[in-house]
Structure formats: C-alpha cells, structure tokens
C-alpha positions in Angstrom: 217.3 147.9 224.6 215.6 145.3 222.4 217.4 143.0 220.1 218.8 144.9 217.1 216.6 144.5 214.0 218.2 142.6 211.2 219.3 144.6 208.2 217.9 142.7 205.2 218.7 143.2 201.5 217.2 141.8 198.3 219.1 141.4 195.0 216.1 141.4 192.7 212.8 143.0 193.7 210.3 140.7 192.1 207.1 139.2 193.5 208.8 136.8 195.9 211.2 139.4 197.3 208.3 141.8 197.7 206.2 139.2 199.4 209.0 138.2 201.8 209.8 141.8 202.6 206.2 142.7 203.3 205.8 139.5 205.4 208.9 140.4 207.5 207.6 143.9 208.3 204.1 142.6 208.9 205.5 140.0 211.4 207.7 142.8 213.0 210.9 140.8 212.3 212.4 144.1 211.1 211.3 147.6 210.1 210.9 148.8 206.5 213.7 151.2 207.3 216.1 148.2 207.7 215.2 146.7 204.3 216.8 147.6 200.9 216.3 146.0 197.5 218.1 146.4 194.1 216.6 145.7 190.7 217.5 146.6 187.2 213.9 147.3 186.3 212.5 150.6 187.4 208.9 149.1 187.6 210.2 146.3 189.9 211.8 148.8 192.2 208.7 150.9 192.2 206.4 148.0 193.1 208.7 146.8 195.8 208.9 150.3 197.4 205.1 150.9 197.0 204.3 147.6 198.7 206.9 147.5 201.5 207.8 151.2 202.1 211.5 150.0 202.0 214.4 151.6 200.1 215.3 150.6 196.6 218.4 151.1 194.5 219.8 150.2 191.1 223.1 149.2 192.7 223.8 145.8 194.1 226.9 147.2 195.9 224.5 149.4 197.9 222.6 146.4 199.1 225.8 144.7 200.4 226.9 147.9 202.1 223.6 148.3 203.8 222.5 144.8 204.8 223.9 141.7 206.6 221.3 139.2 205.4 221.0 139.2 201.6 218.3 137.4 199.7 219.4 136.6 196.1 216.0 136.6 194.3 216.9 136.8 190.6 216.0 134.6 187.7 218.3 131.6 187.4 219.6 132.6 183.9 220.8 136.0 185.4 222.9 134.3 188.1 226.3 133.6 186.5 226.9 137.3 185.6 225.4 138.4 188.9 227.7 136.2 190.9 230.8 137.5 189.1 229.6 141.1 189.8 228.9 140.6 193.5 231.9 138.4 194.3 234.0 141.4 195.6 231.2 142.6 197.8 230.6 139.4 199.8 232.2 139.6 203.2 232.2 137.3 206.2 229.4 139.2 207.9 227.1 138.5 205.0 224.6 135.7 205.1 223.4 134.9 201.6 220.0 133.3 201.1 219.3 132.1 197.6 215.7 131.8 196.5 216.8 131.3 192.8 214.8 128.2 191.9 216.8 125.2 190.8 220.3 126.7 191.2 222.6 124.4 193.2 224.7 125.9 196.0 227.8 124.7 194.2 227.1 127.2 191.5 227.3 130.0 194.1 230.2 128.6 196.0 232.2 128.0 192.8 232.2 131.8 192.1 232.0 133.2 195.6 234.2 130.7 197.5 233.4 127.9 199.9 233.8 130.3 202.9 230.6 132.1 201.9 227.8 131.7 204.4 225.0 130.3 202.1 221.5 129.0 202.6 219.3 127.9 199.7 215.6 128.3 200.2 212.5 127.2 198.3 209.7 129.5 199.5 206.2 129.9 198.0 204.1 132.9 197.3 201.6 132.6 200.2 204.4 134.3 202.3 202.5 137.4 201.3 199.7 136.4 203.6 201.9 134.9 206.3 201.1 131.3 205.2 204.1 130.1 203.1 205.5 126.6 203.1 209.3 126.9 202.8 212.2 124.5 202.9 215.9 125.4 203.3 219.3 123.8 203.1 222.6 125.1 204.6 225.8 125.3 202.6 229.2 126.8 202.4 230.3 128.2 205.8 226.7 128.6 207.0 226.5 127.7 210.7 223.8 126.2 212.9 223.1 129.7 214.1 222.5 130.8 210.5 220.1 127.9 210.1 218.2 129.1 213.2 218.1 132.7 211.9 216.7 131.5 208.5 214.2 129.3 210.4 213.0 132.4 212.4 212.8 134.6 209.3 210.8 132.1 207.3 208.6 131.0 210.3 207.5 134.7 210.4 205.8 134.2 207.1 204.5 130.6 207.4 206.0 127.2 208.1 209.7 126.3 207.4 211.5 123.0 207.4 215.2 122.1 207.0 216.0 119.5 204.4 219.1 118.3 202.5 219.8 120.2 199.3 219.0 117.0 197.2 215.4 117.2 198.3 214.8 120.8 197.3 213.6 119.8 193.8 210.9 117.7 195.4 210.0 120.6 197.6 209.7 122.8 194.5 207.4 120.2 192.9 205.2 120.0 196.0 205.0 123.3 197.9 206.8 125.6 195.4 204.3 124.8 192.6 201.6 123.6 194.9 199.7 126.9 195.4 198.7 126.7 191.7 197.3 123.2 192.3 195.3 124.6 195.2 194.0 127.4 193.1 192.9 125.0 190.5 191.1 122.9 193.1 189.3 125.9 194.4 188.3 127.0 190.9 187.1 123.5 190.1 185.1 123.3 193.3 183.6 126.7 192.6 182.7 125.6 189.1 181.0 122.6 190.6 179.0 124.9 192.9 178.0 127.1 189.9 177.0 124.0 187.9 174.6 123.1 190.8 173.2 126.6 191.0 175.3 128.6 193.4 176.3 132.2 192.5 179.9 132.4 191.5 181.1 134.7 194.4 179.4 132.5 197.0 180.8 129.3 195.4 184.4 130.6 195.3 184.2 131.8 199.0 182.9 128.5 200.1 185.5 126.6 198.1 188.4 128.6 199.3 187.3 128.5 202.9 186.7 124.8 202.7 190.3 124.2 201.5 191.7 126.5 204.2 189.6 124.8 206.9 190.8 121.3 205.7 194.4 122.4 205.8 194.0 123.9 209.3 192.5 120.7 210.5 195.5 118.7 209.2 198.0 121.1 210.7 196.3 121.7 214.0 194.9 118.3 214.9 198.0 116.3 213.8 195.7 113.6 212.6 196.3 111.7 209.4 194.5 113.2 206.4 192.9 109.8 205.8 191.5 109.7 209.3 190.0 113.2 208.9 188.6 112.2 205.5 187.0 109.1 207.1 185.4 111.2 209.8 183.3 113.2 207.3 182.5 110.1 205.2 179.2 108.5 206.4 178.1 105.1 205.1 176.1 105.6 201.9 176.2 109.4 202.2 177.0 112.4 200.1 180.7 112.5 200.7 181.5 109.0 199.7 179.5 109.6 196.4 181.8 112.6 195.7 185.0 110.7 196.7 183.9 107.9 194.4 183.7 110.4 191.5 187.2 111.7 192.3 188.7 108.2 192.4 187.0 107.4 189.1 188.7 110.5 187.7 192.1 109.3 188.9 192.4 112.3 191.3 195.1 111.0 193.5 197.2 109.6 190.7 196.9 112.8 188.8 198.0 114.9 191.8 201.0 112.6 192.4 201.9 112.9 188.7 201.7 116.7 189.0 204.2 116.7 191.9 206.4 114.3 190.0 206.3 116.3 186.8 207.1 119.6 188.5 210.0 118.0 190.4 211.4 116.5 187.2 211.2 119.9 185.6 212.9 121.5 188.5 215.7 119.0 188.2 216.0 119.7 184.4 216.1 123.5 185.0 218.9 122.9 187.6 221.2 121.1 185.1 
C-alpha cells in the first residue's frame, strides 16, 4: 500500500485556491477525489470544479468534515465572521493553512485558540504552472512535521521557503506581487521589439522566454545575478548599451521602490 493521499480542503474557491488545487493534482500530491472546496459564490464553485474536477460545496462544515488539511483562502475582510463560524469545526486533526494576505496569525488564534495547528503562507499565482515562489511561517500548535508537510505541498507547485511571520509582508512585496512586475517587464521588452520592427507575437515569445531563461540560469547555476549579467556584457557591446539606458532610467531603484511600496501596503492592510 502506498502512502495515504492527503485530504485537502479549501475555504474559498478563488483563483489562488483553484491554482493550488490544480497544482496538487498535477503533481500527484493527491487525487481530485480527495479535494473539496466551499465558496459562497456559485460561479467560484463552478470554476473550481471545472478546473480541478474536485468536489465543491456551499457549506464550510462539509470541508472540515471531509478534509484534514484546510487552506483558508478568503478575502481578509471576510475573515472575522468566517473565524467565528468555523471555530466549532476546528479539531486537533486539522492543519489550517492561511493564504489570506496580510492577516496575522494572532487574528486566527485569538478566535480559534492557541492550540490550533496553523501555518501562514504567502504563495503566488504561478503555482498554476508549477512555478510558484511561496514562503510560510508556523504558528499556534503547528509542529515541525506540519512544517515539513507544508514544505512538501508547496514544493509540488514551485519553490517554498520558511521565514518568520514578521518577514511575510516583505515576501508579499517581492514574490507575492512580483509576477505582475515580471509581466510588465515582458510587456515592455515586447514593446521594444515591436518598436524595432519585430511582429508582436514573436516579440512577446522572445521576451517571455528570455526572462524564463535568465531566471533558470540564476536558480540552476547558483551564480550571483551580477556575475551572470557580466558574462553577457562585452566591452563596448550591445548589452552594455542597453544596461546603460536602464541605469539612466533608474531601473534598479524603481524596482526596489516597487518592492518597498508593496511591502508597506501589505503592512497597512494587515493593521
């Protein structure tokens, strides 16, 4: 007999829940038959079920009855009333994983009790294609084994790192919001290609693959990005001309400012 497949539930069946569930089944972490999600919106339930093939329900109680690992994936403003509703359903066998952005674990534990096994996660949407960058922090009565389980779940859909909860706002500003910065860079590179005569579809394909390739080089060679940059920058060549233009435009400072602004906004939303 193989290892029992984890029974995974989602409270909230939005885009991130759908992406995670689809990622878990694609990575064979568990079967669609072992996944259930609840949502108040019929269209959310329909999209989740169409995408993942998993069960959906209107009832949060059903999710707690059916699953041992429960992702709380609702909008932060919905949380206080939700926590009061689910408090009677939370049992010692349940591991709660919050992906509600900006909501501190003390908010959960204040209503559910400090004996709750709780992990707070900041994932990002590329989990849909198995390439997410997630960070997580343990809280309440969560054990080292719970941390290993969350690491395994999140590693099935990308890269996962454990951090202290105080660093999760910075993670939100960097990798949580970061895919949007990447899309903007791809779009800008594509615009540059079109400006210089390339057809749009070719320019976008080359731009996206170029960023993917650069990211793979950083992750797989372990070299410093600066060293990799220097390796493609010949004296007096094309690349240094382009880099000079980026530096003139304040590229680095602007990107640093973006991460800082998004982090500050995450901190504000968590107040």
